[in-house]
C-alpha positions in Angstrom: 101.5 -242.2 75.3 100.6 -242.6 71.7 101.5 -240.0 69.1 99.8 -238.5 66.2 101.3 -239.6 62.9 102.6 -236.9 60.6 100.0 -237.7 58.2 97.4 -237.4 60.7 98.6 -234.5 61.8 98.4 -232.5 58.1 94.9 -233.5 57.7 94.0 -231.9 61.0 95.6 -228.9 60.1 93.8 -228.8 57.0 90.3 -229.4 58.7 91.0 -226.3 60.9 92.3 -223.9 58.4 89.3 -224.7 55.8 87.5 -221.5 54.7 83.8 -220.9 55.5 81.5 -220.6 52.3 81.3 -217.3 51.2 77.7 -216.1 51.9 78.0 -212.1 51.3 75.8 -212.6 48.2 72.9 -214.4 50.1 73.3 -211.7 52.4 72.8 -209.1 49.7 70.2 -210.7 48.1 68.4 -211.0 51.3 68.8 -207.2 52.3 67.1 -206.5 48.4 64.4 -208.7 49.2 63.7 -206.8 52.5 64.3 -203.4 50.6 61.8 -204.9 47.8 59.2 -205.4 50.4 59.3 -201.8 51.6 58.9 -200.4 48.2 56.1 -203.1 47.8 54.4 -201.6 50.6 54.7 -198.0 49.2 53.2 -199.2 46.0 50.3 -201.0 47.8 49.5 -198.2 49.9 49.5 -195.9 46.7 47.2 -198.2 44.9 45.0 -198.7 47.8 44.4 -194.9 48.7 43.8 -194.4 44.8 41.2 -197.0 44.8 39.4 -196.5 47.8 40.0 -192.5 48.3 39.5 -191.0 45.0 41.1 -187.6 44.5 38.8 -184.5 44.3 38.8 -182.7 41.1 40.7 -180.0 42.4 43.1 -182.3 43.6 43.8 -184.5 40.5 47.2 -183.4 38.8 48.2 -184.4 35.2 52.2 -185.4 35.5 53.9 -184.4 32.9 55.9 -187.6 31.1 58.9 -185.9 29.6 61.2 -185.8 32.4 60.2 -189.4 33.9 60.5 -190.7 30.5 64.2 -189.2 30.3 64.7 -190.5 33.8 64.0 -194.1 32.8 66.2 -194.0 29.7 69.2 -192.5 32.0 68.4 -195.6 34.4 68.1 -198.5 31.5 71.2 -197.0 29.9 73.2 -196.9 33.1 72.4 -200.5 33.5 74.0 -201.2 30.1 77.0 -199.2 30.8 77.2 -201.1 34.2 77.3 -204.4 32.6 79.8 -203.4 30.1 82.1 -202.3 32.8 82.0 -205.6 34.1 82.8 -207.2 30.9 86.1 -205.4 30.7 86.6 -206.0 34.3 86.7 -209.6 33.3 89.1 -208.9 30.7 91.4 -207.4 33.1 91.2 -204.1 31.2 90.9 -201.7 34.3 91.0 -198.2 32.3 88.2 -199.5 30.1 86.2 -200.6 33.2 86.7 -197.3 34.8 85.6 -195.5 31.7 82.2 -197.1 31.5 82.0 -196.9 35.5 82.5 -193.1 35.1 79.4 -193.1 32.5 77.1 -195.2 34.9 77.9 -192.6 37.7 77.2 -189.8 35.6 73.8 -191.1 34.3 72.8 -191.6 38.1 73.7 -188.0 38.6 72.2 -187.1 35.6 69.0 -189.0 37.0 69.2 -187.2 40.0 69.3 -183.6 38.6 66.6 -184.4 36.3 64.4 -185.6 39.5 65.1 -182.4 41.0 64.0 -180.3 38.0 60.9 -182.0 38.1 60.1 -181.3 41.9 60.8 -177.8 41.2 58.1 -177.7 38.3 55.5 -180.1 39.7 52.1 -178.3 40.4 51.8 -179.4 44.0 54.0 -179.4 47.0 54.5 -182.2 49.7 52.1 -181.5 52.2 49.1 -180.6 49.6 47.3 -183.6 50.0 47.8 -187.6 50.1 48.5 -188.0 46.8 51.2 -185.3 47.3 52.8 -186.9 49.8 52.8 -190.4 48.7 54.4 -189.2 45.3 57.3 -187.4 47.2 57.7 -190.5 49.5 58.1 -193.2 46.6 60.2 -191.0 44.4 62.2 -189.6 47.4 62.7 -192.9 48.7 64.0 -194.3 45.2 66.0 -191.1 44.9 67.9 -192.0 48.0 69.0 -195.8 46.4 70.0 -193.8 43.3 72.2 -191.4 45.3 73.6 -194.1 47.5 73.9 -196.6 44.3 76.0 -193.6 42.6 78.1 -193.4 45.6 78.9 -197.1 45.6 79.6 -196.7 41.7 82.4 -193.9 42.4 83.8 -196.1 45.2 84.1 -199.1 43.0 85.6 -196.5 40.0 88.3 -195.5 42.5 88.8 -199.2 43.7 89.6 -200.5 39.9 92.6 -198.5 39.6 95.7 -199.9 38.6 98.1 -201.2 40.2 96.9 -200.6 43.9 93.0 -201.1 43.3 91.6 -203.8 45.4 88.6 -204.5 42.8 90.1 -206.9 40.1 88.9 -209.7 37.9 90.0 -211.8 40.8 88.3 -210.0 43.6 85.1 -209.1 41.7 82.5 -209.4 44.5 82.4 -205.5 45.5 81.8 -204.9 41.7 79.2 -207.6 41.4 77.2 -206.5 44.7 77.2 -202.7 43.4 75.7 -203.7 40.0 73.2 -206.2 41.4 72.0 -203.4 43.8 72.1 -201.0 40.9 69.9 -203.0 38.7 67.6 -203.8 41.6 66.9 -199.8 41.9 66.4 -199.5 37.9 64.1 -202.3 38.3 62.1 -200.4 41.0 62.0 -197.3 38.8 60.5 -199.0 36.2 57.9 -200.5 38.4 57.4 -197.1 39.9 57.2 -194.9 36.5 54.2 -197.5 35.3 52.2 -197.1 38.7 52.8 -193.2 39.2 52.9 -192.0 35.6 51.1 -194.4 33.5 48.3 -195.9 35.7 
């Protein structure tokens, strides 16, 4: 009976314990692409409806730009503060990272409050006509994404605490995933703002 040499045994062990490639980021990007296609469907439906079925004079609403513009500023600012938090995480400055994450989460909550104020001051309701239903579907679906993103930010904020936090400059994926999701939500809002409020 032939025996395996010690060197061959160790190399065989290395092959068996070799780690698989980390595909989490690929999975997240695939999810965001699919989510973006859902928004694209909403945008296409709205633009098609607007082109093919123009509204009657009594169903045309002039949307105020003050609150949506404020919301745009809040989300763009939150992208900057999230990025800033990431820089502090890389520098292993957990307290500063937590501070900027808290600011980012606060900006997300401020966006949601501002959106609710807009809902209560709109001259139309959810079921008034097709335009109203599409408007609420688009902004509400996006608002749901902001809500989920804000919750994620607060989870990351909690996980960056020292010394027992799981998110560190050695384990940055949860932070990077939440940041990528947040930038996606911000980008969708910019497109939504242009289509709904400016066109």
